[in-house]
N, C-alpha and C positions, 0 to 999 in steps of 0.2 A: 504494500500500500504506500503511495507517495506521501512524503512528509508534508504536513499542513504548513502553509505559509503564515507569517505573522498577520497578513491582511485577512486571511480566512479566519484565523483565530480571533482577530479583533471583532469581526462580525459576530462570532459566537459569544464573545465576552459581552458585547453590547446587548445581545438578546438575553443572556442570562441575568445581567444587571437589571434590565427592564423588568424581567419576571420577578426578581427578588424584591424590587421596589414596590411592585404591585402587591406582592405577598405581604410586605410590611404594612402597606396601607390597609390591608384587610385585617390586620391585627395578628397575623401569625408570627411567632417568634422565629427569627433566623439568626444563626450564629455565623458571623463572617470569618472569624479566625479562631483557631484552637487555643485553649489556655495552655496546652503543652508547648503548647507551643511557647585608529591609533595611527595609531596608524591604520587601524582597521584590520590588522592582522588577526586571523582567527586560528586558534590553536585548540585541538581537541584533547580534552583531558583523558588520561589513561584510567581514571577511576570511574566506577559505575555505582550509583546509589543502590542500596539493598533494601531500603525502607521508604516510607512516604512522608517523612518529616523534612520540611524545607524551612530554613531560616533565611529571611531577607533583611539586609541591612542597607540603609540609605539615608539620603538627605531629603530636602523638601520635595523633590520630584517623586520619590516613592511615598513620602508622607501624604501628599495630596492625592495619591492614586491608590491608597490602601484598599478601598472598597472594590475597585475594579480588579486589582491584582489578586486579592484574596479569592474573589469569585471565580476568576479565571483558573487559578491553581486548583481550587476545589473541584472545578469541572473535570480536571484530569486526575483526580484522586489524591491530591496533595493535602497534607495537614500542615498549614502554613502558620508561621509566627513572623510578624513584621516588627522590626525595630528601626524606626526612622524618625528623624528630627530635622527641622529646617536649619540651614546654615552650618551643618556639621561637616567635618573633614575626615579624611582617612585616619589621621593621627588620633582624632577624638574617639573614633570607634575602635581603633586598635587597642586602646586602654581598657575597653569594655568587652573585648571579644572573648577572652578566656571565660568570663562568667556566662556570657550568652551561650557559648558552646557547651559548657558544663550543665547549664540549666535545661537546655532544649535538646541536646544530643541529636543534632541534625544529621540527616542522611545526605543532604545536599545543601549548599549555601549559594545565595545570589547576592552579589554586592553591587550597589549603585552608589558609588562614591568617587569623588575626584573633581566634581564641578566647583566645589568651594576651596580647592587646592590651587597651587601654582600661581600665587601672586609672585611678585618679583622675589620676595624673601623666601617663599616656601619651595620654589622649584628645585633648588639643590637638594632638598631633604625628602622629596617625594618617594624615591626608591626605598629609603630607609623606613618610611611610614608604611609602605606596602609590605615590606618584609616583616615589620613588627606585627602587623595584623595577621599575616599568614602564619607566623610562628605559633599562633594560638589555635590553628586549624589542623586537625589530624591530616596527615599526608594522603590518607585513603579517602578523604571526603572531597567530592568534586566541588569546585568553586566556579560559578559563572559570574564573571565580572564585566559589567557594562562599561564601555568607554564613554567619553564625554562628548557632548555636541560641540561642533566646531563652527557653527554659524552665528550664535549669539555673541555679544561682546563680552560675555562672562562665561567661563573663566578667561582671564587675560591671556593665558598661554595654553589653549587646549591641546595643541600639538605636543607640548612637553608632557602633559598628563598622559596622553595616549601613547606616546613613545615609551614612557616609563612603564605603563601597563604592559605593552608588548614585550619589553625587555624582561619584565618579571616572569613571563611564561617560560623563559629559559632557566630560571632559578626554581620555579615552582611548577612541577609537572601536572599538578591537579587543577591549575587555573585554565579555564576556557574563556577567551575574550568574546564578548557579544557586542556587535557593532551598532550601538545606539546612535552614533553619529550619522552613519549612512541611512539608517531607517528613518530618522526624523528630518533629514536634510530636504530642503525645498518643499516643506509642508507647513506653510504659515497657518493653515487652518487648524492645525493640531496644537498651536501655541497661543498663549495669551499675548498681550501687547508687548511684553518685554522680550518676546522671541525665545525665551528660555523655559518658562513654566508652561504646563499643559492645560489645554481646555479639557472638557469631559471626554471628547473624542481622543485627544492626545493621551489621556490616562488609560483609555481602553487600548490604545496602540502600545503603550508601555507594558500593559498587562499581557497583551498578545505576544510581545517580543520576549518577555520573561517566560511565558508558558511555552513558547516555541523552543526556548533554550533548554529548559529542563525536561521537556517531553512528558510523556505519560508516566505517572507514578507506578513503581513496581507493584504487582498484585500479590 
């Protein structure tokens, strides 16, 4: 069976979200998330998840898309935990990663970080920040890391972030890069006026991109 594209998955996500919104309006309880809970280079991880627990870590892009992302992953059998906060960096989450991994015991991890990195002062330190975060992840756990968009004026040096992420795949064999930059390029209708944050449709596209990256949960 051919692999579903992010565009196809985005349509499924939009449909599921609409159904769940209607369900909520009718007063039925819906649980969105479990309590258990570059260069454009793409590298395939050598690790394969053995269970259905997925941990997602990110900044405002994931934070604003939590409903769509959780619904999308649930559609493919994933038990999702989302840890996201606006304005956060790779360094900020690296300090918390050990506790997140210990608490949630994820079978796969999705990282959407880097947009708030690489100001003039931070660029030289980004490789160390990536490594610090990855040291808290078991080497057998697949990590799908989204690169950053290169069309908005923020971050100031997106190419430096994406080059650092691409280089990290040489040091960490369990990282798979996901090309968020290419997926969102030339789609102003998916963005708010700042060209960075997403509209509802953009959040559905982010959900589809993440769902496409992790695939269907093991049964």
